[in-house]
N, CA, C and O atoms as CSV, one atom per row, in Angstrom:
chain,resi,resn,atom,element,x,y,z
A,1,MET,N,N,46.075,-178.042,-86.151
A,1,MET,CA,C,46.041,-176.743,-86.557
A,1,MET,C,C,46.004,-175.858,-85.289
A,1,MET,O,O,45.330,-176.150,-84.301
A,2,ARG,N,N,46.790,-174.738,-85.391
A,2,ARG,CA,C,46.495,-173.872,-84.161
A,2,ARG,C,C,45.396,-172.991,-84.405
A,2,ARG,O,O,44.916,-172.870,-85.532
A,3,VAL,N,N,44.964,-172.355,-83.384
A,3,VAL,CA,C,43.733,-171.466,-83.281
A,3,VAL,C,C,43.940,-170.367,-84.231
A,3,VAL,O,O,43.020,-170.067,-84.991
A,4,LYS,N,N,45.066,-169.732,-84.264
A,4,LYS,CA,C,45.246,-168.572,-85.094
A,4,LYS,C,C,45.385,-168.968,-86.322
A,4,LYS,O,O,44.944,-168.192,-87.170
A,5,GLU,N,N,45.998,-170.215,-86.788
A,5,GLU,CA,C,45.951,-170.440,-88.123
A,5,GLU,C,C,44.556,-170.838,-88.684
A,5,GLU,O,O,44.311,-170.679,-89.880
A,6,CYS,N,N,43.630,-171.361,-87.812
A,6,CYS,CA,C,42.285,-171.717,-88.161
A,6,CYS,C,C,41.572,-170.347,-88.515
A,6,CYS,O,O,40.925,-170.214,-89.553
A,7,LEU,N,N,41.737,-169.319,-87.565
A,7,LEU,CA,C,41.212,-168.041,-87.822
A,7,LEU,C,C,41.631,-167.418,-88.928
A,7,LEU,O,O,40.790,-166.771,-89.552
A,8,ASP,N,N,42.795,-167.461,-89.341
A,8,ASP,CA,C,43.344,-166.818,-90.518
A,8,ASP,C,C,42.930,-167.509,-91.875
A,8,ASP,O,O,42.790,-166.946,-92.960
A,9,ALA,N,N,42.759,-168.876,-91.580
A,9,ALA,CA,C,42.092,-169.586,-92.783
A,9,ALA,C,C,40.573,-169.243,-92.891
A,9,ALA,O,O,40.084,-169.161,-94.018
A,10,ALA,N,N,39.921,-169.071,-91.965
A,10,ALA,CA,C,38.433,-168.673,-91.845
A,10,ALA,C,C,38.345,-167.330,-92.510
A,10,ALA,O,O,37.519,-167.105,-93.394
A,11,GLY,N,N,39.273,-166.370,-92.038
A,11,GLY,CA,C,39.201,-165.014,-92.466
A,11,GLY,C,C,39.484,-164.989,-94.126
A,11,GLY,O,O,38.872,-164.208,-94.855
A,12,ILE,N,N,40.292,-165.756,-94.534
A,12,ILE,CA,C,40.566,-165.803,-95.933
A,12,ILE,C,C,39.399,-166.246,-96.701
A,12,ILE,O,O,39.064,-165.673,-97.737
A,13,ALA,N,N,38.683,-167.399,-96.149
A,13,ALA,CA,C,37.678,-167.987,-96.888
A,13,ALA,C,C,36.415,-166.893,-96.711
A,13,ALA,O,O,35.606,-166.728,-97.624
A,14,ARG,N,N,36.346,-166.304,-95.688
A,14,ARG,CA,C,35.291,-165.180,-95.552
A,14,ARG,C,C,35.511,-164.110,-96.595
A,14,ARG,O,O,34.548,-163.745,-97.270
A,15,ALA,N,N,36.652,-163.604,-96.770
A,15,ALA,CA,C,36.943,-162.489,-97.671
A,15,ALA,C,C,36.761,-163.066,-99.046
A,15,ALA,O,O,36.259,-162.315,-99.881
A,16,ASP,N,N,37.092,-164.292,-99.413
A,16,ASP,CA,C,36.928,-164.809,-100.665
A,16,ASP,C,C,35.359,-164.874,-101.104
A,16,ASP,O,O,34.918,-164.655,-102.232
A,17,MET,N,N,34.629,-165.229,-99.940
A,17,MET,CA,C,33.267,-165.326,-100.297
A,17,MET,C,C,32.351,-163.950,-100.331
A,17,MET,O,O,31.259,-163.793,-100.876
A,18,LEU,N,N,33.088,-163.067,-99.626
A,18,LEU,CA,C,32.764,-161.626,-99.814
A,18,LEU,C,C,32.959,-161.144,-101.157
A,18,LEU,O,O,32.081,-160.529,-101.762
A,19,ALA,N,N,34.187,-161.435,-101.674
A,19,ALA,CA,C,34.716,-160.995,-102.973
A,19,ALA,C,C,33.589,-161.702,-104.320
A,19,ALA,O,O,33.240,-161.241,-105.407
A,20,TRP,N,N,33.323,-162.813,-103.711
A,20,TRP,CA,C,32.546,-163.693,-104.799
A,20,TRP,C,C,31.207,-163.065,-104.906
A,20,TRP,O,O,30.703,-162.861,-106.010
A,21,SER,N,N,30.520,-162.702,-103.622
A,21,SER,CA,C,29.089,-162.165,-103.595
A,21,SER,C,C,29.371,-160.802,-104.399
A,21,SER,O,O,28.667,-160.596,-105.387
A,22,ALA,N,N,30.178,-160.022,-104.109
A,22,ALA,CA,C,30.364,-158.598,-104.759
A,22,ALA,C,C,30.334,-158.893,-106.226
A,22,ALA,O,O,29.595,-158.311,-107.020
A,23,ALA,N,N,31.280,-159.942,-106.567
A,23,ALA,CA,C,31.441,-160.012,-108.211
A,23,ALA,C,C,30.122,-160.459,-108.663
A,23,ALA,O,O,29.697,-159.930,-109.690
A,24,LEU,N,N,29.369,-161.373,-108.055
A,24,LEU,CA,C,28.224,-161.879,-108.634
A,24,LEU,C,C,27.106,-160.953,-108.522
A,24,LEU,O,O,26.135,-161.151,-109.252
A,25,ASN,N,N,27.104,-159.876,-107.634
A,25,ASN,CA,C,26.140,-158.911,-107.582
A,25,ASN,C,C,26.232,-157.845,-108.655
A,25,ASN,O,O,25.265,-157.323,-109.210
A,26,THR,N,N,27.683,-157.549,-108.913
A,26,THR,CA,C,27.892,-156.539,-110.057
A,26,THR,C,C,27.995,-157.147,-111.324
A,26,THR,O,O,27.864,-156.438,-112.323
A,27,SER,N,N,28.200,-158.303,-111.427
A,27,SER,CA,C,28.127,-158.792,-112.838
A,27,SER,C,C,26.644,-159.067,-113.513
A,27,SER,O,O,25.651,-159.378,-112.856
A,28,PRO,N,N,26.676,-158.907,-114.856
A,28,PRO,CA,C,25.348,-159.038,-115.506
A,28,PRO,C,C,24.833,-160.468,-115.119
A,28,PRO,O,O,25.576,-161.407,-114.831
A,29,PRO,N,N,23.362,-160.515,-115.152
A,29,PRO,CA,C,22.860,-161.898,-114.868
A,29,PRO,C,C,23.199,-162.828,-116.063
A,29,PRO,O,O,23.171,-162.537,-117.259
A,30,ARG,N,N,23.539,-164.062,-115.459
A,30,ARG,CA,C,23.699,-165.128,-116.400
A,30,ARG,C,C,22.839,-166.334,-116.112
A,30,ARG,O,O,22.492,-166.617,-114.965
A,31,HIS,N,N,22.499,-167.046,-117.185
A,31,HIS,CA,C,21.561,-168.243,-116.970
A,31,HIS,C,C,22.394,-169.365,-117.010
A,31,HIS,O,O,21.896,-170.387,-116.537
A,32,ASP,N,N,23.600,-169.452,-117.477
A,32,ASP,CA,C,24.445,-170.806,-117.409
A,32,ASP,C,C,25.042,-170.986,-116.094
A,32,ASP,O,O,25.229,-170.084,-115.277
A,33,LYS,N,N,25.358,-172.339,-115.936
A,33,LYS,CA,C,26.030,-172.520,-114.671
A,33,LYS,C,C,27.457,-171.914,-114.580
A,33,LYS,O,O,28.107,-172.019,-113.540
């Protein structure tokens, strides 16, 4: 894997994590998995 590809993949993963965090923070609390 080239460095740029690695950085691009990391950037996408980070964006996904940020999106997940935002979605979890704005969604109503749930007690199921």
